All heavy atoms as a GROMACS GRO file, in nm:
protein
  529
    1MET      N    1   6.420  -1.695  -2.512
    1MET     CA    2   6.321  -1.709  -2.617
    1MET      C    3   6.184  -1.683  -2.558
    1MET      O    4   6.153  -1.722  -2.447
    1MET     CB    5   6.326  -1.848  -2.678
    1MET     CG    6   6.227  -1.867  -2.787
    1MET     SD    7   6.235  -2.035  -2.851
    1MET     CE    8   6.072  -2.050  -2.910
    2LEU      N    9   6.103  -1.618  -2.637
    2LEU     CA   10   5.966  -1.590  -2.600
    2LEU      C   11   5.883  -1.606  -2.727
    2LEU      O   12   5.920  -1.552  -2.831
    2LEU     CB   13   5.955  -1.447  -2.547
    2LEU     CG   14   5.818  -1.392  -2.512
    2LEU    CD1   15   5.760  -1.469  -2.392
    2LEU    CD2   16   5.829  -1.246  -2.477
    3SER      N   17   5.778  -1.682  -2.721
    3SER     CA   18   5.695  -1.699  -2.841
    3SER      C   19   5.547  -1.687  -2.805
    3SER      O   20   5.507  -1.710  -2.692
    3SER     CB   21   5.722  -1.834  -2.907
    3SER     OG   22   5.680  -1.940  -2.824
    4TYR      N   23   5.469  -1.650  -2.906
    4TYR     CA   24   5.324  -1.635  -2.889
    4TYR      C   25   5.256  -1.713  -3.001
    4TYR      O   26   5.287  -1.694  -3.118
    4TYR     CB   27   5.286  -1.487  -2.897
    4TYR     CG   28   5.138  -1.464  -2.877
    4TYR    CD1   29   5.083  -1.460  -2.750
    4TYR    CD2   30   5.054  -1.446  -2.986
    4TYR    CE1   31   4.947  -1.440  -2.733
    4TYR    CE2   32   4.919  -1.425  -2.969
    4TYR     CZ   33   4.865  -1.422  -2.843
    4TYR     OH   34   4.732  -1.402  -2.825
    5LYS      N   35   5.165  -1.801  -2.965
    5LYS     CA   36   5.090  -1.879  -3.063
    5LYS      C   37   4.956  -1.812  -3.086
    5LYS      O   38   4.874  -1.803  -2.994
    5LYS     CB   39   5.070  -2.022  -3.015
    5LYS     CG   40   5.198  -2.100  -3.008
    5LYS     CD   41   5.174  -2.242  -2.963
    5LYS     CE   42   5.304  -2.316  -2.952
    5LYS     NZ   43   5.286  -2.452  -2.903
    6ILE      N   44   4.936  -1.764  -3.207
    6ILE     CA   45   4.814  -1.691  -3.240
    6ILE      C   46   4.692  -1.780  -3.227
    6ILE      O   47   4.590  -1.738  -3.172
    6ILE     CB   48   4.824  -1.632  -3.382
    6ILE    CG1   49   4.939  -1.529  -3.387
    6ILE    CG2   50   4.693  -1.568  -3.425
    6ILE    CD1   51   4.974  -1.483  -3.526
    7VAL      N   52   4.700  -1.901  -3.277
    7VAL     CA   53   4.584  -1.991  -3.279
    7VAL      C   54   4.533  -2.020  -3.138
    7VAL      O   55   4.413  -2.016  -3.114
    7VAL     CB   56   4.621  -2.123  -3.352
    7VAL    CG1   57   4.506  -2.222  -3.344
    7VAL    CG2   58   4.657  -2.095  -3.497
    8THR      N   59   4.624  -2.044  -3.045
    8THR     CA   60   4.582  -2.077  -2.909
    8THR      C   61   4.589  -1.958  -2.813
    8THR      O   62   4.550  -1.970  -2.698
    8THR     CB   63   4.672  -2.189  -2.852
    8THR    OG1   64   4.808  -2.143  -2.851
    8THR    CG2   65   4.660  -2.317  -2.933
    9GLN      N   66   4.640  -1.845  -2.862
    9GLN     CA   67   4.659  -1.724  -2.782
    9GLN      C   68   4.736  -1.754  -2.654
    9GLN      O   69   4.702  -1.711  -2.544
    9GLN     CB   70   4.525  -1.658  -2.749
    9GLN     CG   71   4.452  -1.609  -2.872
    9GLN     CD   72   4.323  -1.539  -2.839
    9GLN    OE1   73   4.277  -1.535  -2.725
    9GLN    NE2   74   4.264  -1.479  -2.940
   10SER      N   75   4.845  -1.831  -2.671
   10SER     CA   76   4.926  -1.868  -2.556
   10SER      C   77   5.069  -1.820  -2.575
   10SER      O   78   5.119  -1.808  -2.686
   10SER     CB   79   4.924  -2.020  -2.536
   10SER     OG   80   4.980  -2.085  -2.649
   11THR      N   81   5.136  -1.792  -2.464
   11THR     CA   82   5.274  -1.747  -2.464
   11THR      C   83   5.361  -1.856  -2.407
   11THR      O   84   5.326  -1.920  -2.308
   11THR     CB   85   5.288  -1.620  -2.378
   11THR    OG1   86   5.200  -1.520  -2.427
   11THR    CG2   87   5.430  -1.566  -2.383
   12ASN      N   88   5.476  -1.878  -2.472
   12ASN     CA   89   5.573  -1.977  -2.424
   12ASN      C   90   5.701  -1.904  -2.385
   12ASN      O   91   5.748  -1.818  -2.458
   12ASN     CB   92   5.603  -2.080  -2.533
   12ASN     CG   93   5.481  -2.160  -2.571
   12ASN    OD1   94   5.410  -2.209  -2.485
   12ASN    ND2   95   5.456  -2.173  -2.698
   13TYR      N   96   5.756  -1.941  -2.271
   13TYR     CA   97   5.875  -1.876  -2.218
   13TYR      C   98   5.992  -1.972  -2.224
   13TYR      O   99   5.984  -2.082  -2.171
   13TYR     CB  100   5.851  -1.832  -2.074
   13TYR     CG  101   5.730  -1.744  -2.059
   13TYR    CD1  102   5.608  -1.795  -2.018
   13TYR    CD2  103   5.737  -1.608  -2.088
   13TYR    CE1  104   5.496  -1.715  -2.006
   13TYR    CE2  105   5.625  -1.526  -2.075
   13TYR     CZ  106   5.505  -1.581  -2.034
   13TYR     OH  107   5.395  -1.502  -2.022
   14GLY      N  108   6.101  -1.930  -2.287
   14GLY     CA  109   6.221  -2.012  -2.295
   14GLY      C  110   6.316  -1.983  -2.180
   14GLY      O  111   6.287  -1.903  -2.090
   15THR      N  112   6.431  -2.046  -2.183
   15THR     CA  113   6.527  -2.035  -2.074
   15THR      C  114   6.590  -1.897  -2.064
   15THR      O  115   6.637  -1.858  -1.958
   15THR     CB  116   6.639  -2.139  -2.088
   15THR    OG1  117   6.701  -2.123  -2.216
   15THR    CG2  118   6.583  -2.280  -2.077
   16ALA      N  119   6.590  -1.820  -2.174
   16ALA     CA  120   6.650  -1.686  -2.172
   16ALA      C  121   6.549  -1.579  -2.127
   16ALA      O  122   6.585  -1.463  -2.115
   16ALA     CB  123   6.704  -1.651  -2.310
   17TYR      N  124   6.427  -1.618  -2.100
   17TYR     CA  125   6.323  -1.523  -2.058
   17TYR      C  126   6.360  -1.461  -1.924
   17TYR      O  127   6.387  -1.532  -1.827
   17TYR     CB  128   6.187  -1.593  -2.050
   17TYR     CG  129   6.075  -1.505  -2.004
   17TYR    CD1  130   6.027  -1.404  -2.084
   17TYR    CD2  131   6.018  -1.522  -1.878
   17TYR    CE1  132   5.923  -1.322  -2.042
   17TYR    CE2  133   5.915  -1.442  -1.835
   17TYR     CZ  134   5.868  -1.342  -1.917
   17TYR     OH  135   5.767  -1.261  -1.874
   18SER      N  136   6.361  -1.328  -1.917
   18SER     CA  137   6.402  -1.259  -1.794
   18SER      C  138   6.286  -1.199  -1.716
   18SER      O  139   6.306  -1.147  -1.607
   18SER     CB  140   6.501  -1.147  -1.829
   18SER     OG  141   6.433  -1.042  -1.895
   19GLY      N  142   6.165  -1.201  -1.774
   19GLY     CA  143   6.052  -1.138  -1.707
   19GLY      C  144   6.032  -0.994  -1.749
   19GLY      O  145   5.935  -0.931  -1.709
   20ARG      N  146   6.125  -0.938  -1.827
   20ARG     CA  147   6.115  -0.799  -1.872
   20ARG      C  148   6.052  -0.789  -2.011
   20ARG      O  149   6.028  -0.680  -2.059
   20ARG     CB  150   6.254  -0.734  -1.876
   20ARG     CG  151   6.324  -0.732  -1.742
   20ARG     CD  152   6.463  -0.670  -1.750
   20ARG     NE  153   6.547  -0.741  -1.845
   20ARG     CZ  154   6.611  -0.683  -1.946
   20ARG    NH1  155   6.606  -0.554  -1.965
   20ARG    NH2  156   6.685  -0.754  -2.029
   21GLU      N  157   6.026  -0.902  -2.073
   21GLU     CA  158   5.973  -0.904  -2.208
   21GLU      C  159   5.824  -0.934  -2.210
   21GLU      O  160   5.778  -1.021  -2.137
   21GLU     CB  161   6.044  -1.011  -2.294
   21GLU     CG  162   6.194  -1.003  -2.292
   21GLU     CD  163   6.258  -1.083  -2.180
   21GLU    OE1  164   6.187  -1.137  -2.094
   21GLU    OE2  165   6.381  -1.088  -2.176
   22THR      N  166   5.752  -0.861  -2.293
   22THR     CA  167   5.609  -0.887  -2.313
   22THR      C  168   5.585  -0.892  -2.463
   22THR      O  169   5.624  -0.800  -2.535
   22THR     CB  170   5.522  -0.777  -2.252
   22THR    OG1  171   5.554  -0.764  -2.112
   22THR    CG2  172   5.374  -0.809  -2.266
   23ILE      N  173   5.524  -0.998  -2.509
   23ILE     CA  174   5.490  -1.010  -2.651
   23ILE      C  175   5.339  -0.996  -2.664
   23ILE      O  176   5.264  -1.044  -2.578
   23ILE     CB  177   5.542  -1.144  -2.709
   23ILE    CG1  178   5.531  -1.144  -2.861
   23ILE    CG2  179   5.473  -1.263  -2.648
   23ILE    CD1  180   5.607  -1.256  -2.928
   24TYR      N  181   5.295  -0.928  -2.768
   24TYR     CA  182   5.154  -0.899  -2.788
   24TYR      C  183   5.102  -0.973  -2.912
   24TYR      O  184   5.180  -1.007  -3.002
   24TYR     CB  185   5.132  -0.749  -2.804
   24TYR     CG  186   5.164  -0.673  -2.678
   24TYR    CD1  187   5.288  -0.612  -2.660
   24TYR    CD2  188   5.072  -0.664  -2.574
   24TYR    CE1  189   5.318  -0.543  -2.543
   24TYR    CE2  190   5.102  -0.596  -2.457
   24TYR     CZ  191   5.224  -0.536  -2.443
   24TYR     OH  192   5.254  -0.470  -2.327
   25PRO      N  193   4.971  -0.998  -2.918
   25PRO     CA  194   4.913  -1.070  -3.032
   25PRO      C  195   4.940  -1.005  -3.167
   25PRO      O  196   4.940  -1.073  -3.270
   25PRO     CB  197   4.762  -1.071  -3.001
   25PRO     CG  198   4.754  -1.059  -2.853
   25PRO     CD  199   4.871  -0.971  -2.814
   26ASN      N  200   4.966  -0.876  -3.171
   26ASN     CA  201   4.993  -0.810  -3.300
   26ASN      C  202   5.139  -0.825  -3.343
   26ASN      O  203   5.181  -0.770  -3.444
   26ASN     CB  204   4.955  -0.662  -3.295
   26ASN     CG  205   5.042  -0.581  -3.201
   26ASN    OD1  206   5.134  -0.632  -3.138
   26ASN    ND2  207   5.012  -0.453  -3.192
   27GLY      N  208   5.218  -0.898  -3.264
   27GLY     CA  209   5.357  -0.924  -3.299
   27GLY      C  210   5.456  -0.827  -3.239
   27GLY      O  211   5.576  -0.843  -3.255
   28SER      N  212   5.409  -0.725  -3.167
   28SER     CA  213   5.503  -0.630  -3.108
   28SER      C  214   5.564  -0.687  -2.980
   28SER      O  215   5.505  -0.772  -2.913
   28SER     CB  216   5.436  -0.496  -3.081
   28SER     OG  217   5.330  -0.510  -2.990
   29LEU      N  218   5.684  -0.640  -2.950
   29LEU     CA  219   5.757  -0.687  -2.833
   29LEU      C  220   5.794  -0.567  -2.748
   29LEU      O  221   5.849  -0.469  -2.798
   29LEU     CB  222   5.884  -0.760  -2.877
   29LEU     CG  223   5.980  -0.807  -2.768
   29LEU    CD1  224   5.913  -0.914  -2.680
   29LEU    CD2  225   6.107  -0.862  -2.830
   30LEU      N  226   5.764  -0.573  -2.620
   30LEU     CA  227   5.799  -0.467  -2.525
   30LEU      C  228   5.911  -0.519  -2.436
   30LEU      O  229   5.898  -0.624  -2.374
   30LEU     CB  230   5.678  -0.431  -2.439
   30LEU     CG  231   5.705  -0.336  -2.321
   30LEU    CD1  232   5.748  -0.198  -2.372
   30LEU    CD2  233   5.582  -0.326  -2.233
   31LEU      N  234   6.024  -0.445  -2.433
   31LEU     CA  235   6.134  -0.474  -2.342
   31LEU      C  236   6.135  -0.364  -2.236
   31LEU      O  237   6.145  -0.247  -2.269
   31LEU     CB  238   6.267  -0.475  -2.416
   31LEU     CG  239   6.285  -0.581  -2.523
   31LEU    CD1  240   6.417  -0.562  -2.595
   31LEU    CD2  241   6.278  -0.719  -2.461
   32GLN      N  242   6.128  -0.402  -2.111
   32GLN     CA  243   6.125  -0.305  -2.002
   32GLN      C  244   6.261  -0.300  -1.931
   32GLN      O  245   6.332  -0.400  -1.926
   32GLN     CB  246   6.017  -0.343  -1.901
   32GLN     CG  247   5.877  -0.344  -1.963
   32GLN     CD  248   5.773  -0.383  -1.863
   32GLN    OE1  249   5.751  -0.310  -1.767
   32GLN    NE2  250   5.708  -0.497  -1.884
   33ASN      N  251   6.292  -0.183  -1.879
   33ASN     CA  252   6.417  -0.164  -1.803
   33ASN      C  253   6.539  -0.209  -1.882
   33ASN      O  254   6.623  -0.284  -1.832
   33ASN     CB  255   6.411  -0.236  -1.669
   33ASN     CG  256   6.294  -0.191  -1.585
   33ASN    OD1  257   6.266  -0.072  -1.574
   33ASN    ND2  258   6.222  -0.285  -1.527
   34VAL      N  259   6.549  -0.162  -2.007
   34VAL     CA  260   6.660  -0.204  -2.093
   34VAL      C  261   6.792  -0.151  -2.039
   34VAL      O  262   6.798  -0.047  -1.973
   34VAL     CB  263   6.640  -0.160  -2.240
   34VAL    CG1  264   6.521  -0.229  -2.301
   34VAL    CG2  265   6.630  -0.010  -2.253
   35THR      N  266   6.897  -0.224  -2.067
   35THR     CA  267   7.033  -0.187  -2.029
   35THR      C  268   7.122  -0.195  -2.152
   35THR      O  269   7.079  -0.244  -2.258
   35THR     CB  270   7.089  -0.280  -1.920
   35THR    OG1  271   7.110  -0.410  -1.977
   35THR    CG2  272   6.996  -0.290  -1.800
   36LEU      N  273   7.245  -0.152  -2.137
   36LEU     CA  274   7.340  -0.161  -2.248
   36LEU      C  275   7.360  -0.306  -2.293
   36LEU      O  276   7.386  -0.333  -2.409
   36LEU     CB  277   7.474  -0.099  -2.209
   36LEU     CG  278   7.474   0.052  -2.187
   36LEU    CD1  279   7.609   0.097  -2.134
   36LEU    CD2  280   7.440   0.125  -2.316
   37LYS      N  281   7.343  -0.400  -2.202
   37LYS     CA  282   7.359  -0.543  -2.235
   37LYS      C  283   7.250  -0.594  -2.328
   37LYS      O  284   7.263  -0.702  -2.386
   37LYS     CB  285   7.362  -0.627  -2.108
   37LYS     CG  286   7.484  -0.604  -2.022
   37LYS     CD  287   7.479  -0.690  -1.899
   37LYS     CE  288   7.598  -0.666  -1.810
   37LYS     NZ  289   7.595  -0.751  -1.689
   38ASP      N  290   7.140  -0.519  -2.342
   38ASP     CA  291   7.031  -0.561  -2.430
   38ASP      C  292   7.059  -0.528  -2.577
   38ASP      O  293   6.982  -0.567  -2.664
   38ASP     CB  294   6.899  -0.497  -2.386
   38ASP     CG  295   6.852  -0.550  -2.252
   38ASP    OD1  296   6.857  -0.673  -2.231
   38ASP    OD2  297   6.810  -0.468  -2.168
   39THR      N  298   7.166  -0.455  -2.603
   39THR     CA  299   7.203  -0.422  -2.741
   39THR      C  300   7.245  -0.550  -2.812
   39THR      O  301   7.340  -0.616  -2.773
   39THR     CB  302   7.318  -0.320  -2.744
   39THR    OG1  303   7.272  -0.198  -2.688
   39THR    CG2  304   7.366  -0.294  -2.886
   40ARG      N  305   7.170  -0.588  -2.914
   40ARG     CA  306   7.201  -0.708  -2.994
   40ARG      C  307   7.094  -0.726  -3.101
   40ARG      O  308   6.999  -0.651  -3.109
   40ARG     CB  309   7.212  -0.832  -2.907
   40ARG     CG  310   7.082  -0.872  -2.839
   40ARG     CD  311   7.099  -1.005  -2.765
   40ARG     NE  312   6.999  -1.020  -2.663
   40ARG     CZ  313   7.018  -0.997  -2.535
   40ARG    NH1  314   7.132  -0.956  -2.491
   40ARG    NH2  315   6.920  -1.015  -2.449
   41LYS      N  316   7.110  -0.831  -3.178
   41LYS     CA  317   7.009  -0.868  -3.277
   41LYS      C  318   6.904  -0.954  -3.209
   41LYS      O  319   6.934  -1.037  -3.122
   41LYS     CB  320   7.072  -0.948  -3.391
   41LYS     CG  321   7.159  -0.865  -3.480
   41LYS     CD  322   7.212  -0.948  -3.595
   41LYS     CE  323   7.301  -0.861  -3.683
   41LYS     NZ  324   7.360  -0.939  -3.792
   42TYR      N  325   6.780  -0.932  -3.248
   42TYR     CA  326   6.668  -1.013  -3.200
   42TYR      C  327   6.602  -1.078  -3.319
   42TYR      O  328   6.594  -1.019  -3.427
   42TYR     CB  329   6.567  -0.927  -3.122
   42TYR     CG  330   6.619  -0.883  -2.988
   42TYR    CD1  331   6.700  -0.770  -2.977
   42TYR    CD2  332   6.589  -0.954  -2.874
   42TYR    CE1  333   6.750  -0.730  -2.854
   42TYR    CE2  334   6.637  -0.914  -2.750
   42TYR     CZ  335   6.718  -0.802  -2.742
   42TYR     OH  336   6.767  -0.763  -2.621
   43ILE      N  337   6.554  -1.199  -3.302
   43ILE     CA  338   6.488  -1.273  -3.409
   43ILE      C  339   6.342  -1.294  -3.372
   43ILE      O  340   6.311  -1.339  -3.262
   43ILE     CB  341   6.556  -1.409  -3.432
   43ILE    CG1  342   6.702  -1.388  -3.474
   43ILE    CG2  343   6.480  -1.489  -3.537
   43ILE    CD1  344   6.783  -1.516  -3.476
   44LEU      N  345   6.254  -1.258  -3.466
   44LEU     CA  346   6.112  -1.284  -3.450
   44LEU      C  347   6.076  -1.396  -3.546
   44LEU      O  348   6.105  -1.389  -3.665
   44LEU     CB  349   6.029  -1.160  -3.483
   44LEU     CG  350   5.879  -1.182  -3.492
   44LEU    CD1  351   5.821  -1.225  -3.358
   44LEU    CD2  352   5.810  -1.057  -3.543
   45GLN      N  353   6.016  -1.500  -3.492
   45GLN     CA  354   5.971  -1.612  -3.574
   45GLN      C  355   5.821  -1.628  -3.556
   45GLN      O  356   5.774  -1.637  -3.442
   45GLN     CB  357   6.043  -1.740  -3.534
   45GLN     CG  358   6.003  -1.860  -3.618
   45GLN     CD  359   6.089  -1.980  -3.585
   45GLN    OE1  360   6.210  -1.971  -3.583
   45GLN    NE2  361   6.025  -2.092  -3.556
   46ALA      N  362   5.749  -1.629  -3.665
   46ALA     CA  363   5.603  -1.643  -3.660
   46ALA      C  364   5.563  -1.771  -3.733
   46ALA      O  365   5.613  -1.800  -3.842
   46ALA     CB  366   5.537  -1.523  -3.726
   47THR      N  367   5.473  -1.845  -3.672
   47THR     CA  368   5.422  -1.968  -3.731
   47THR      C  369   5.271  -1.956  -3.740
   47THR      O  370   5.204  -1.929  -3.641
   47THR     CB  371   5.460  -2.090  -3.646
   47THR    OG1  372   5.601  -2.091  -3.626
   47THR    CG2  373   5.416  -2.220  -3.712
   48ASP      N  374   5.216  -1.976  -3.861
   48ASP     CA  375   5.071  -1.964  -3.877
   48ASP      C  376   5.003  -2.099  -3.855
   48ASP      O  377   5.068  -2.199  -3.822
   48ASP     CB  378   5.035  -1.903  -4.013
   48ASP     CG  379   5.076  -1.990  -4.132
   48ASP    OD1  380   5.098  -2.111  -4.115
   48ASP    OD2  381   5.084  -1.934  -4.242
   49LYS      N  382   4.871  -2.102  -3.870
   49LYS     CA  383   4.796  -2.224  -3.839
   49LYS      C  384   4.826  -2.340  -3.933
   49LYS      O  385   4.797  -2.454  -3.900
   49LYS     CB  386   4.646  -2.194  -3.835
   49LYS     CG  387   4.587  -2.145  -3.964
   49LYS     CD  388   4.440  -2.110  -3.946
   49LYS     CE  389   4.386  -2.050  -4.074
   49LYS     NZ  390   4.248  -2.005  -4.056
   50GLU      N  391   4.887  -2.311  -4.049
   50GLU     CA  392   4.931  -2.418  -4.140
   50GLU      C  393   5.075  -2.460  -4.112
   50GLU      O  394   5.135  -2.535  -4.187
   50GLU     CB  395   4.918  -2.373  -4.286
   50GLU     CG  396   4.776  -2.373  -4.340
   50GLU     CD  397   4.702  -2.244  -4.303
   50GLU    OE1  398   4.767  -2.139  -4.291
   50GLU    OE2  399   4.579  -2.251  -4.283
   51TYR      N  400   5.132  -2.405  -4.005
   51TYR     CA  401   5.270  -2.432  -3.962
   51TYR      C  402   5.375  -2.379  -4.060
   51TYR      O  403   5.488  -2.428  -4.061
   51TYR     CB  404   5.291  -2.582  -3.934
   51TYR     CG  405   5.202  -2.630  -3.822
   51TYR    CD1  406   5.086  -2.700  -3.851
   51TYR    CD2  407   5.231  -2.601  -3.690
   51TYR    CE1  408   5.001  -2.742  -3.748
   51TYR    CE2  409   5.147  -2.642  -3.587
   51TYR     CZ  410   5.033  -2.713  -3.618
   51TYR     OH  411   4.951  -2.753  -3.517
   52ASP      N  412   5.338  -2.280  -4.141
   52ASP     CA  413   5.437  -2.210  -4.222
   52ASP      C  414   5.506  -2.109  -4.131
   52ASP      O  415   5.442  -2.039  -4.053
   52ASP     CB  416   5.370  -2.137  -4.339
   52ASP     CG  417   5.317  -2.233  -4.444
   52ASP    OD1  418   5.379  -2.339  -4.463
   52ASP    OD2  419   5.213  -2.202  -4.504
   53THR      N  420   5.637  -2.103  -4.141
   53THR     CA  421   5.716  -2.018  -4.051
   53THR      C  422   5.786  -1.908  -4.128
   53THR      O  423   5.842  -1.932  -4.235
   53THR     CB  424   5.821  -2.103  -3.976
   53THR    OG1  425   5.753  -2.205  -3.904
   53THR    CG2  426   5.902  -2.019  -3.881
   54LYS      N  427   5.781  -1.789  -4.074
   54LYS     CA  428   5.854  -1.672  -4.128
   54LYS      C  429   5.944  -1.621  -4.017
   54LYS      O  430   5.908  -1.623  -3.900
   54LYS     CB  431   5.757  -1.562  -4.169
   54LYS     CG  432   5.652  -1.604  -4.269
   54LYS     CD  433   5.691  -1.564  -4.408
   54LYS     CE  434   5.573  -1.584  -4.501
   54LYS     NZ  435   5.592  -1.685  -4.597
   55GLN      N  436   6.062  -1.574  -4.055
   55GLN     CA  437   6.157  -1.526  -3.956
   55GLN      C  438   6.217  -1.394  -4.003
   55GLN      O  439   6.254  -1.381  -4.119
   55GLN     CB  440   6.267  -1.631  -3.937
   55GLN     CG  441   6.364  -1.600  -3.828
   55GLN     CD  442   6.455  -1.717  -3.801
   55GLN    OE1  443   6.408  -1.826  -3.770
   55GLN    NE2  444   6.583  -1.696  -3.810
   56VAL      N  445   6.225  -1.297  -3.913
   56VAL     CA  446   6.288  -1.168  -3.942
   56VAL      C  447   6.384  -1.135  -3.828
   56VAL      O  448   6.366  -1.179  -3.715
   56VAL     CB  449   6.186  -1.054  -3.962
   56VAL    CG1  450   6.100  -1.078  -4.084
   56VAL    CG2  451   6.101  -1.035  -3.839
   57THR      N  452   6.485  -1.056  -3.860
   57THR     CA  453   6.584  -1.015  -3.762
   57THR      C  454   6.581  -0.864  -3.748
   57THR      O  455   6.570  -0.792  -3.846
   57THR     CB  456   6.725  -1.059  -3.806
   57THR    OG1  457   6.725  -1.201  -3.824
   57THR    CG2  458   6.829  -1.024  -3.702
   58GLY      N  459   6.591  -0.816  -3.626
   58GLY     CA  460   6.597  -0.672  -3.599
   58GLY      C  461   6.712  -0.643  -3.504
   58GLY      O  462   6.755  -0.729  -3.428
   59GLN      N  463   6.763  -0.522  -3.511
   59GLN     CA  464   6.874  -0.480  -3.425
   59GLN      C  465   6.823  -0.378  -3.323
   59GLN      O  466   6.758  -0.282  -3.360
   59GLN     CB  467   6.984  -0.417  -3.511
   59GLN     CG  468   7.101  -0.362  -3.433
   59GLN     CD  469   7.195  -0.470  -3.383
   59GLN    OE1  470   7.209  -0.574  -3.442
   59GLN    NE2  471   7.258  -0.445  -3.270
   60LEU      N  472   6.852  -0.401  -3.196
   60LEU     CA  473   6.820  -0.306  -3.091
   60LEU      C  474   6.951  -0.247  -3.040
   60LEU      O  475   7.044  -0.321  -3.005
   60LEU     CB  476   6.746  -0.374  -2.975
   60LEU     CG  477   6.721  -0.285  -2.852
   60LEU    CD1  478   6.622  -0.175  -2.887
   60LEU    CD2  479   6.671  -0.368  -2.736
   61ARG      N  480   6.958  -0.114  -3.038
   61ARG     CA  481   7.075  -0.047  -2.984
   61ARG      C  482   7.034   0.039  -2.866
   61ARG      O  483   6.942   0.119  -2.877
   61ARG     CB  484   7.141   0.039  -3.091
   61ARG     CG  485   7.192  -0.045  -3.205
   61ARG     CD  486   7.255   0.038  -3.311
   61ARG     NE  487   7.281  -0.047  -3.426
   61ARG     CZ  488   7.369  -0.020  -3.518
   61ARG    NH1  489   7.439   0.090  -3.512
   61ARG    NH2  490   7.387  -0.102  -3.617
   62VAL      N  491   7.102   0.021  -2.756
   62VAL     CA  492   7.076   0.098  -2.635
   62VAL      C  493   7.197   0.188  -2.611
   62VAL      O  494   7.312   0.141  -2.616
   62VAL     CB  495   7.053   0.006  -2.513
   62VAL    CG1  496   7.025   0.088  -2.388
   62VAL    CG2  497   6.939  -0.092  -2.541
   63TYR      N  498   7.172   0.317  -2.586
   63TYR     CA  499   7.278   0.413  -2.564
   63TYR      C  500   7.273   0.466  -2.422
   63TYR      O  501   7.167   0.470  -2.360
   63TYR     CB  502   7.265   0.530  -2.662
   63TYR     CG  503   7.276   0.489  -2.806
   63TYR    CD1  504   7.163   0.461  -2.882
   63TYR    CD2  505   7.401   0.477  -2.866
   63TYR    CE1  506   7.173   0.423  -3.014
   63TYR    CE2  507   7.413   0.439  -2.999
   63TYR     CZ  508   7.299   0.412  -3.073
   63TYR     OH  509   7.310   0.373  -3.204
   64ARG      N  510   7.386   0.511  -2.373
   64ARG     CA  511   7.391   0.574  -2.242
   64ARG      C  512   7.316   0.706  -2.247
   64ARG      O  513   7.309   0.771  -2.349
   64ARG     CB  514   7.535   0.604  -2.202
   64ARG     CG  515   7.622   0.485  -2.184
   64ARG     CD  516   7.762   0.530  -2.139
   64ARG     NE  517   7.855   0.421  -2.152
   64ARG     CZ  518   7.880   0.330  -2.059
   64ARG    NH1  519   7.814   0.337  -1.945
   64ARG    NH2  520   7.966   0.234  -2.079
   65GLU      N  521   7.263   0.749  -2.132
   65GLU     CA  522   7.195   0.879  -2.125
   65GLU      C  523   7.296   0.990  -2.140
   65GLU      O  524   7.407   0.983  -2.096
   65GLU     CB  525   7.124   0.895  -1.992
   65GLU     CG  526   6.993   0.820  -1.987
   65GLU     CD  527   6.914   0.858  -1.864
   65GLU    OE1  528   6.893   0.978  -1.839
   65GLU    OE2  529   6.875   0.766  -1.791
   0.00000   0.00000   0.00000
């Protein structure tokens, strides 16, 4: 898990954090050195300053060269 708090501009790293992920204030996520094992669904959860939470799911597919 990796999260970014807009209000405090801070990043929180969970136990699954591998060091290859970078989250940006605009909500984009950069995965570096992806492998076939990174193919899966990812969940983005955003919480605003009123603590309202929105969640979306995206699918990342990695293919062999």
